[in-house]
N, C-alpha and C positions, 0 to 999 in steps of 0.2 A: 920532520917527519912524524918522530917518536913521542913529541910530547902532544901534537896533534891527535895523535892514536889513541894516547891515554886519556886526554881530555875527552875523545868521544865518546869512551868506553865508560868514564866516570860518569857523564852527562845523561847515558842510557841507563845506566844504571840507576841514577837520581830520578829520571824520568820512570822505569818499572816501578818503583816503591811510590813515588808520589802517585799513578795509577792507582796505586792498591792503597791509596789514602796513608800508607806510612811516612808520613811526611817528615818526622825526628829522622829515621833511617835516611831519607833521601837528603835531607839537608847535610848528615854528615858526608857524603859523597859530594856534594855539591861546593862544602868546604875544601874538600881535598884539591877537586877540580882549582879552585880558586886560588889556591896555595900557587898552582903550576903555572895557572893563566888568570891572573889578576881581572884583567879586562873582557872575560869572558861575557858577553850579553846574556847569551841564553841560560849561563847558570845564574846571573841575578836574576834573573824576570822568575824563572821556577823557583830560586831560593825564594823571592818576593813571595811568589804564589802559596808556598808549603807555609812560609810564616803567618800567612791571613788565614792559612785554613786551619793552623793551629789560633788562632784569634792573638796572634803576637802582633800587636797593631805598630810598636817602633821599629821592631825589627823588620818588618814589611816596608815600612815607607823609607827605610833607609837602604835595603836594595833596590829598589825601584827610583830613588835621587841618584844611585850608583849609575844605575843602567842609565838612567838620563843624560847623565855627566858624560858618558861615553857616546852615543848619540844621542842628542836632543832630537833627532826628527824622525825618531824610527818611530813607525805606527804601530807595531807591534808591541812596542813598550807602555806604549798609550791602553794599547789593549789589554794589555797583563793587569796592567794600573786597574784599568775600569774593573776587571773581574775581580780583583784583590778588595778593592775596596767596596764592590758589590757585598763581598763575605764578611767584611769587615765593618758593616751597615753604616760606612759612608759614604750615603746615596748621594749626597750632593758633588762630594768628591768623584763618585764614579761616573754620574751624568758627566761634570766636564771632564773628563778622560774618554769618555764616548763619544765628544764632542768634537776630538780631535782628530778621531775617524772620520766623522761626517761630514766635516770640512773637504776632506779629500775625496771622500766616498759617500755621497748624500745619499746612496740607496744599500747601503750595508745592512743588509737585515739582523745580522748579529748584535749591532749599537743599538740600533732601534728598538730590538727587542729588551734588551737591557736598559736601556733608559725607561720605558715603558714599564717593567719590574719596578725601576728605581722610583718611579713616580706611586707606583702601586704599593709600596712601606712606606711612602711618604704622606699616603691618603689623599693625593692628587689625582682623581679618577676620571676626569675629564681629560688633562694630558697624557693618564696611561696608555686609556682607550683610542687618545690619538696616535701615538706610536704604534701601538698594537695593528692599528688598522694602516697606517700608513706601510708598515711589513706586508701586509695582506694585500695592499693596490700591487706590490712590485710583485710579489707571489702568493697566490689565492690560496695556495697548498701548502705555506710553510707551516709546517706541526707547531713550531716552537710558538709562531704569532697565533694559532688557535688557541692551544691551548693557556697562555698568559692571558688571553680574551676572556676564556673560561674561568680564570680566576677572577678576571675582575667582577664579571657576572656573581660569581657566589658569594664574593665581599659582598655585594647590594642584594644579596639576597635573592635574585633572580635564577633562580635553579634550571627551570627549563632552559633558558637562554645559555646557563652553562653546558649542560648536558648537550645541547645541540651543537655548540663547538667542538666538546669532546666527542661526540660521534663521529664530525667531519676527521677530525684527528685520528682518529682509530681507522677510521675508510684510506686515510693514506698511511698510516704506521698503524696496522695491527700487530695487535698483541704488544702496543709501546708500554709498558710500566709504569713510566711517569702518569700518563694520560690515565692506565688504567686506577692507578692511586687516588688520580685527582678524582677522577669520576666517583671513588668509594668514598672522597670527603663529601662531594657534593649529596650523597644519598645518605651519609652520616647525620649531614646538617639538615638531612631531611626526616631523619630519628627512624629512615629504613635500614636498619640493619643488618636485616639478612643478602639484601642487595649490596651493601656495601661489602660483606664480606663476601661475596661471590665474585666482586670485582678483584679485590686483593688477593683469592685463592688461584682468580684465573692469572694474573700479573705471576704470582709465585711459584706457577707451574713453568714459566718460562723461563724465572730468575730465582732460582729456590735458594738463593745465598744472598737476596739482598737486604740490608740489613731494616732500611726503612721500612721495607714491604713486611717483614716478621713483625716490628715494633707496631706497624700499624694493625698487622691481625690480631696480636696478643689485647690492646686494647679495643680494638672492637669486640673480640669475644669476653671482654669485662663488660662493653655496654650490652651483651645478649644474657647477662647471667650466668656466663660460664667462666666459673672463676676459679676452680681448679686449673683447667686447660689453659688460663689467660695466665695465672702465676707461675705453672711451670717454664712457659713459653721466656715470661720474661728472665726468670732464672735461670735456663740454658743461656742467655749469653754471658759471653766475657767481657766487661766492660775494661777491664786492664788492657785486651788488647787492641781498644780503639785510638787513634789519632787521629779524629778528626774533631774539631770542636761541634761542628754542626750536628753529627752523629750522636759523640757523647750528649751533648743537651738535649737531643730528641729522645735519648734512652731515656733522662730520668724523667723529662714531662711527660713522657708516655707512659712510664711504668708506673710515675707518680700517680697520674691521671687514672691508672688502672688500679691502683690501691684505693685512691676514693669511693673509686665504683663498690670495690668491695665491702665500703666500710671501715677499712683498714687505714684511720686516720694517723694514729702513731707511728706506724709503718713509712705512711705517706712523708710525714712531717719527717723522719729521720734520713730518708733519702734526700727531701730537698734539702737538709741541712749538709748531707754528705757532701753533695755537689756544691755547696757555697764553700766549705771547708777546703774541697780539693781544688778546687778552678777559680780561685778567686780572680784572675784575669778574664776568665770568661763571661760573656753576659748575663746579667741576672734578673732582668725584667720580668722575664715570663715565669722564671721559678718562685720568683718573690711574688708575684701574683697568685699563685699555684700555691704557694706556703700560705700566704694569708688567706685563701678560699679555703683551707683545711683550719686555719684556726678558728675562723668563723662558725664550721661545721660543729669543732670540737665545743665550742661554748654556749 
């Protein structure tokens, strides 16, 4: 009884910190739990996700291997592994994991949406759209599927269709921050920066602490020539407080692009080099592409 109560308390603390993107702190509690209960499936699954959010691929896969050793038929393990692989940019492996769910529950919308998103990243647009539409056939008001379909149309530069999906999404989930941010991205691609900023400000009014929204706002301000406000915004963010590779990489990419918009190429280059030095295990393709762009503008 005492062991179970202690294990539950440690798991709850780990979940609390994981929800706040404090993944390293969450892992410390999970390690304590696993000393007490080496075969705690929930702990291995959450630890695998935390390592994925830190882009620690080897450690993440080890956790999921252990979880599936404990229960090789556990569908939740395949679901969590699929999410982890998705964040680790192992899209084929993610598809394999989500297909394990669909074998038992062919109408699982979560899995259909994630497989479609994987195909979107793999630039297999026909298959991506097929999975999103399968999800919408099951539930025509599934906001995630509508949002994903808008991403598909945006990638194909079909901006009216993308905005149409987002309008439907916002009818279902009013003031949804993710949908408003995607709407801002569409307007940005159309170079309609005032409308894009309006969408971001609307989302921020509901989610004032959302870091992605803040980064998007500061980048948008740089697109609009509001350099001082943009720069002050980026400088206000405490990078050392971030504990999620996705947010860290977006900080460097958005800040760097903002500096490029301001013509501060040396500063942008220093920022990209800082990322490459500090986060050697993180994905580098986008940063390297922006770095090459800066070097091209400097010569």
